[in-house]
C-alpha positions, 0 to 999 in steps of 0.5 A: 449866483452869477455865472462867470464865463471866461472867453477863450477865442483863438486867433494869431494875436501877435500877427493881428497886432503887428498888422494893425499896430496894436498889442496882442492883448487888444487883438484878443479883445477885438476877437472876443467881440466876434470881429473876425477877418481883415475887412472886419477888423479894419472897419472896427478900428478905422471905420468912417462915414464912407464905409456906411452901406448904401441906403438904396439897398433897403427894400422899397427905398426906390419906391419911397424915393420916387414917391417923395420926389413927385410929392416935392415937385408937386408941392404936396403936403407931407407929414412925418409921424414919429414916436414919443421916445428918443429914437422917434424924436430924433428920427422925426427931426432927421426926416423933417430936416432932410425934406425941408432942406430939399424945399418940401412942404412938410410938418410933423406930428408925434402921438401923445403917449397917454392920449394916443398910445404908441404909433400910428392910429386913426386919430393921428390919420384923421388929424392929418386928413383934416389938415389937408395932408397928402402923404404920411411918412412914419418913422420908428413906427408903422410896421404893426399898423396895418389896419390904421394904414388901410384906413389912411389909404381909404381916405386917399392918402399916400403912406410911406413906413420907415421902421426898425421893429420886428415884422408882425407875423402869424405862426401856422403849423410852426411856420411864420407867416409875416404880415406887412402893412398895405403902405405904398412903400415899407422900409424896415431892414428886418423884412425877410426879403430886404438885402440890406446887409445890417439889420440892427439899425434904429429908427433914426438910422433908417430915416437917415438912410432914406434921406441920404438916398433921396438927396443923392437921387435928386443930385444933391450932395448928401454930405450936407446931411452929415450933421444929422449923424449926431442925431443917429448917434443919440438914438442908437445909444438911447434906444440901446441898439448893438454897437457893432457894424454900422452902429459903431461908425454912426456912434463913433462919428456922431460923438465927435460931431456932438463935441462941437455941435452947432445945434443950439438945442443940443448945445444947451442941453450939454451945458445945462446937464454939466457935461464936459464936452471934451470927454463926452461919450456914449455914457453921457448919451445913455444916462444924461442927455438921453433921459432928458430927451425921453422925459418930455415924451414921458411926462409932458409931450415929446414935441417939446424935445423935438422943438429943442432940436429944431430951435434956432436961438440960443436963448430959447434953447437954454429955456427948453433945455432947463425945462427938459432937465427939470422934467427928468429930475422929477421923473427920477423921483417918481421912478424911485417910488415905483421901483420901491413898490415893485420890489415890495410886490415881488418880495411879499407875494407869490410873484417871487416864484415866477420865472416871468414877472408880471407887476401891476402898479395901477398908480405908476405913471404909464410912461415910467413902466419901461424904466421900472421894468428895466430896474426890476430885471436888473435886481432879479435877472428875470424877464419883467413886464410892468403894467399900469392903469391906462385910459382904456384898460391896462398898459405896460412895458417889458424888458427881457434877459438874453434867453427870452425873446419878448416879442415872440412870447407876446405873440403867443398871447396876442388873443388876450392883448389889444395891442403890442409890439417890440423886439427881443429885449423890449416890448410894449403892450395893452390889454383889458384889466381882467386879462392880467392874471391870465396873461401872467399865468400864460407867460409863465406856463409857456416859459422854457427858461432854464435855471442856468439861463436865469443866472446873470452871465458875467463875461470875462475877456481875460485874467490879468495881473494888476501889474498890467494896469498901466496908463498905456493900456487904458489909452489903448483901450480907448481904441475899442470905444464907443462902449455900449450894448454889443461892445461892452467895456473889456472886463478883466479878472483876478483871483486871490485878491487880498484887501489890505484896507478900505475907505467909504467915500461920498456924501451918500457913503456910496463909494468904497476905495480899496487897497487891493493886492493880487496873487502876484503881490501887485498892489493897486487902488480899487474903486467900488461904485455899487452897493457898498453896504451889500459888499460890506455885509457880504464880507461880514457874513464870510469873514466876521465883523472884526475883519471888516472893522480892521479893513476899514481901519486900514489894517486888512490882510485876511479878506480874500476875493476874486474880482472882475474889473476894468482898468481906469486912471485916477486924476488928482491934482494933476497926478495920474495914477492907474486904478481899477473899477470892480464890476463883480466879486465873489 
C-alpha cells in the first residue's frame, strides 16, 4: 500500500505571486519544491547561464589548470579516460572538445564494460603508457581508483581526477576517514573541504566547469564553450541527477540548445528516434535519446556513442544514429526477458521475504543489471541488487529507495567485495560467486528499513477540483519545467471521483480513457497510461463484474475512487481540451 502525503508548506503565496507575476497556486508549488527566499525563487524561475557558479571554487581546480596550461604549452600527450555510460561519454566529449579547441594534443579512451569493468584500471594505464601519454585526465571516474593512480604515478605519469561520485571512506569507531587517490589534482565537489556551493553535479558538469575555468585562465572567451551545455543537460538527466539549483539551469538552457543543435550526431539521433524538435523535453533525454547513447556502452562499445557526438558529416551521423537506435531496440527485448526472470525469482522463492533483494541472474547480459534492478525496485519498492556472471566472478548493479543509502551499505560489506562504488541511490559492485549468499545475508541483517519506509511515498502538492484544470493552468505549469528527479511534475489530488464511463484504447489495449466527475460535479476526461488490466481487475474486486462492464459501456456512475493526477491538454484535429493524467488511485 502506498503512503499518500499531502504537502502543507506555508508562505505568503499572494505576495510571492504578485512579486513574480505568477498565480498564488504556482507560488505554492514552488514552495513545495523547497525553493525559499527571493534569490532562490528568482534563480528557479529566471536562472540563466550567467547565474552558474565559478568553477574555480572547486578544490584543486587551480592545480589542474596550472598542469593543463603547462602540458598544452609543452605539447605533451594528454589522454581523457571516461566511463561507458551517458554521463561518462558526454564528460569525455566535453573534455576532448574543450582541450582540442585550445590546441592541446589530446585523445581519449573509454573502458569496455565487460573487458575492463568500471573506471580506471591498470590495463588502461598500461595502454596509455605504451602510447606515450604524459597526462591522464579522468572524468566520471577515478575517485575510487587509488591503487591504479598510484601505479600510474610510479610510471611517471601526471594524473588529474574529475569525478562526482562519493569519496571512499573507512569507518573507524563511528568516524568516517575519507581516502583520496594520490593524483596530482582531484576535482570532485563531494570532497568534504571543497567549498563549491553545489554538490549535486554529474561528471559531465564537473568536466564542463573545469574547461570553462581553464579557458578563462588562458584569456579565452568561455562563451565559445556554450554549445557543450547541451551535453551537460543530456548527462544530468541521463544520470538521474536532482534537477535543482545549477542542474536546473544546465538542463533548461541545454534543452533550448538541443532544439536547434548544430551537432550532426545529436541532430541525427533526434531525427532517427522521431522526436519533434519543437517539443523536446527532459522526458525525451531520459527515455529516448539517453537509452540509445547508453546502449552502445551496454551491448557494444561506448566509443561508438562518443564517435556519434564527434562526427562531422551528416551522412556518417545518420548511419551511426541508426546503429545506436537498433542496439537500443535489441537491448529493450533482452531487458524484458531478464525482468521476467527476476520477477519469477522474487515471487517463487524465499527472496520475497527479504527487505533488500539480491537477485542472481547468471545469464543476464551484465550491462543490463542496472536497468533490471531499477524495474524490479519499481515493482516491489525495495532496494535491489541484480548480479550476473562476469569474466571474473560475479558483477552487478543496485538501485535503491529513499531511505536506503546504497553506497554506505556496500561499504559495510567491503571485505567480501572485490570492487564497488556509487551513490545513495545507485551502485555497482563485483564479488566472488561463492560470496553471493553471504552478501545477501549481510545486507538484510544490516538493513534498518522500517515498514513505513518500505511503502512508496506519493507526494501530493495540493487537492484541486477539476474545474481548475484549464489551458491557462497547464501553460503556467510550464514555468516549473524541466521536470525530473528533484523537480517532479506537480501532482494534484481529488477525492470522491465518480467514474461515469471508460474506453480501452491503443493497439496493445494499454490506455484507458475515463469520463470522471469530481465531488463538486465537474466532469473531465481522464487518461490512465499504466497497467489498465490491473486497474480494471481492482475495480472488479471492489465493485463487481457488472459495474465494470457498465463502466466500459459508458453507463457507469457507481464506481468511486480517489485519484492523484497532473493536468494536461488533449489536442485533436486542432481542438484543445483540458484533461487529466491519472498517476495513482485508490
